[in-house]
N, C-alpha and C positions, 0 to 999 in steps of 0.2 A: 380043668385044675384051677383052683383059686389061690390067691396069694394075699400078702399083707402090704398095704399101702400106707406110707406116712404122708399125710396131706398137710402142707404148711401154708397157713393163711395169716399173714402178719397184719392184715387190715380187715378183720373179721366182722363185717357189717354189711347191711344192704344186700345187693345182688351177689356180692362175693360170699357172704355167709349163706344166703339161700342156696347158692350153687354147691358149696362145699358140704353143707349139711344134707341137702337133697341127695347128692351122690352117695354120701356115706350111708344114708338109709336104704337107698335103692340097690346098691352094688352087691353082687355076689361075693366080691372080695371083702376082706376085712380092712376097713378104712379108719385109721386113727387120725384124729384131728389135733393139730398143734397150732394154737392161735394166739393172737394179741388183739386188744380192743381196736375198734375202727375210729381212730383219731390220730391227728398229727401225721398225715400220710408221708410227708418228706422225711420225718424222723424214722418212720417205719422202713423206708427204703434205705436209710443210712444204717440204723441200729437194729432193726427188727431181726436181721439174720444172727446177730451176736446174741441177743436175748433167747431166740428160739433155739439156737445151738447149745446154749448153757442149760436151758430147761430140758431139751431132749437128752443130752448126755447124762444129766442127773437122774431122769426118770427111766432111761432105757437099761439101766444096770440089771443084768439078770433076765432080761426079757428078750425074746426072739427078734432078730433084726428084720426090718421090712424088706420086701422083695423089690420095692420101688419107692422112690421119693417123688411126689407130685406137689409142685410149688406154684403159687399164683405170681402174677407179674410184679407185684409190689415187694417181692422178696429179692434181696441180693443173693442169688443162689451161689455165686462164686464164694462168698464169704461163709455161708452156711456149710458148704462142702469142705472148705478149707479148715474150718474150726472143728469139724466132726470127722476128719479124714481117717483117723485111726480106726473108726468103726464103720464109715460109710464109703470107703475107697472102692469097694467092689459092687456097690449098689447103683443101678441105673437111675437116672433122674429125668423127669418130664416137667415142662414149664407150660402153664396154661395162661394165655394172654387174654384176659378180660378187656384190657386197654393197654396203651403204651404211652410213654412220655415223649415220644418224638413227633407224632402226628396229632396228639390231642390239642384241640384249638385253644387259643388264648383270648382273653377278653379284649374288646375294642379299647377299653379304658385301661391304660397301662398302670394306673394307681390302684386297681382293684385285682382280685383273683390271686392265684397261687404264685405268680411270678412278679408280684408288685415290688418286691425288694430289688428285682432286676429291671425295674421300670418297663415291664412287659416283654423283655427279652427272654427267650426260652433258656432255662438253666440246663445246659447239656449234660450235666452230671447224671440227672435222672434217666435221661435217654441212654446214656452209656451203661448204667446199671442194667437196663433192659437188654441191651446188646451183649454185654458180657455174660449175663445169665443165660441167654440163648446159646452162647458159645459153650457154656458149661453143661448145658442140657443134652441128653441123648435124643430127645424129641421135643419139638415145640408145637403146641396146638393153639391155634387162633379160633375165636368164637364165630367168625364169619369169613367168607372169601373176601368181602370188601375190606375188612380189617387187615387181612394178610396182604392183599395187594397194595394198599395204600402205604403200609409200613415198608414193604420192600421197594416201592417207588421212591420213598424218601430217604432210605438208608445210605445209598451211595453219596449223595450230597452231604449228608451228615458226616460220613467218615472223610470226605475230601476237605472238610473244615480243618482237619488236623495237619500239621506241617510236614510230617514224614511217617513212613511205616503205617500208613493209614489202613492197611489191611483190607483193601477192596475185594480181594479174592474170597473173603469170607462171606460176602453177600450171596454168591451162588451156593456156597456150602450150606449156609443157614436156610436158604430157600428150599434146598433139597431135604432138609431136616424137618421142615415145617408142613403142617397139614391143618385142615379145618375140622374142628369138632364143635358142633353147635352147642349152645347152652341148653342144658336140661332144666325144666321148670316143673315145680309141683302144681300142676294145673288141677289135679284132683281136689285140692283144697278149695277150689273155687266152684264146686258143684252148687247148683242153684239153691237158694234159700226157699222157704215156703212162699209161693206166689202171693203177691198183694195186688188186688185190683185197684187201679188208679186211673182217673181221668184227668190227665195233666199234659201240658206241652212236652214235646220231645226233650230229653236230657242230653246235653253235650258234656263230654267227660274229658277232664285233664288229669292224667295219672303218671306224668313223667316227672323227673327230678325238676325242681324249680331253680334252674341254674342257666347261666348266660348261653351255653352251647345249645340249649333247647329253644332259644329265642322266644321266651314267653311273651315278649312284647308284641311279636307278630301274631301270636295266638289271640292276645287280647284285642289287637287291632281288627282281626277278623270277627270276633264276637261283637264289637262295637259297631262294625259296619252292618252286620245282620240286625242288631237291635235298632239301629237308625232306620232300617227299612220297615220296622214294625213287625218283623217275623216273630211268632211265638216260639219260645224255647226257654229251658232252664239250664243251669250250669253247675256242675260239680267240680271243684278244684281240690283234688285230693292227693297230688303227688308229694313226694318226699321233699323237705326243704332244708337248705343249709344257708344260714344267715338270713338277712332281711330281704323281702321282695323289692324289686326295683320301683321307682316312681311311677313308671308307665303301668305296671301291674297294679299297684295300689290305686291309682286313679281309675283304672278300668273296673276294678271291683266296686269302687264307690259308684261309678256311673251305671253299672249293671244292677245294682241294688237288689231288689227282691227276686230277681231272676236267679241269683246264686243261692242254691240249696245246701251247699257244703263248701266250706273254705278252710283248708288246713289238712294236715296229714290224717289219713283215715286208718284206724285200726282194722284188724282182720274182718270182723263181722260187718262193720260199716262199709269197708272197701268192697267186700263181696256183694253186698246189697246194691251199692252204687253201680258196680260193673254190670249187674243184670238189669238194672233199671235204665241204663243209658242206651241211647239210640245210636250215637256216633261219637267217635273220638277222632281227633286229627292232630297231626304233628306239623310243626313249623320249624323243625330243628335244622341246625347247620352241621350237627355231629351226631352220629348214632353208629356204634360198631355192631349192635345186635338189635335190641328192641323188646326187652322182656315185657314191659308194660303194655305195649301194642299187642303182643300175643296173648297176655292175660285177658285184655279187653275183648279181643276177637273170640277167645274161648267162651266168654260169657255172652256171646251173640251181639256184641257191640260192633257196628260197622266202622271200619277204619278208612280215613282219607290221609294219605301219606305222600310226601315228595317222591318223585320218580327218580331217586338217587340214594346215596348212602347205602345202608344195609337193607333198606325196605324192599327193593325188587327181589332180593335174595330170600327173605323170610316169608314173603307173600307168594303163594303159588302162581305160576305164570297165567293159569286160567282166570285169575281174578285181577291181573294187572290193569286191564282196561276199566274196571270198576273202581279200583281203590287208589291207583297212582295218579297224582295231579301234577301239573306243570305250571307253576306260577300262581300269583295271588288271584287273578281274575278266574282262573280255572278252579281254584279251591273254593272261592265264594259261590261260583255257579253250581258246583257239586254239593256244597252245603245247603243251598237253597232247595235243591232237588231232594236231598235226604230229608230235610225237615218237612217238606210238603208230602213226602211219600214214606213216612217212618216205618209203616208196617212192611212195605216191600224192602226197605233197607235192612230191617231185622231179619227178614226171611233170607236175604242174600247173606247176611252175616252168619246165620245158622249153618248154611252150606259151607262157608269159610271155616267155621269152628271146627267142623269135622276134618278139614284139610290140614289144620294146624295142630291137631291133638297129638300128633307124633312127637312134638317137643316135650311132652310129659316124661318124667323120669322113668315111668314103666317101660316106655319105648326106648328112651335114650340110654339108660343104664347098661343094657347089654352091649350097645355100640361102644361105650366108654370102656366096659370091661374087656372087650376084645382088643381094643386099641392099646390098652395098658398091659394087658396079658402078654402081648408081643414083645414088650420091653423088659419084662421081669427077669430078674436074675435067677 
């Protein structure tokens, strides 16, 4: 049996948009998207629910009610349900946690980033929106086990911050209400382009967001160390960017010079070509709840080198941990040297890993989502 799902995406861009639209296309259910543009994320958490409630009430007149409401973590679900209660009171709701505002890291420099007005102190209001929305939901889905566990490890201390009636008993309640539902990805769009024969040094790929939590300065430091040893390689810097790159990144780009074959966000066809040309990608992140970019690179037979922490041990099959997970800078550099010296062997190993991660494609993931959400439907 199929049903109707109202999917609320108040910050509809990047991975949030790709996830929502990918599921809507692949689901056996009828998935209706109600969205707002991906800007002003704080205001989306404050006011997005008010706007989406108004829009939905105006558009839903005379139409069948959904069997389920599915919202992303940037929606204040409590406000949306309150404002639409006359029509949604009997409709179950699920919350999908792409991220959360309790354990998301803050920049080292308190004058930069999303909490600069608080001089680097976390604004607890946004974490409370996540918490209250989880209380209002019938089911909460996290995109990884790592994300779920880190959130619930931090939640008791967050609630103890408040002076009384701090509702610590809700931690166990929410934990029972929560489950892991990995991100589905449109990997099929990355099918290889026409092969191009080239005789060129191995290509190193950066396809992550260029933001502080990915520690791009560490990535650049590793590249400069390899360049200083005289090793042959090229670099493609094609991750999404918000604001201006930092000084260390810009200085590294200048120092690498002609080694850099792409610098800036890559549109679809260029991105696909770079993925399939790349020999290796590596992460130096301090924060990763899932790792869509890594999985996209792996699908295109790019070999990954990743920290043995965060969500990476979860998304990489255990049989490949010894090959792909590193511990510390010296280990990373040693592995990079080996990959650059044996790029054909690295790509062969990456091809085997590609088959192992193909299950994240929506073709495989949509039925899992459909079953999980069908169980909640009114």
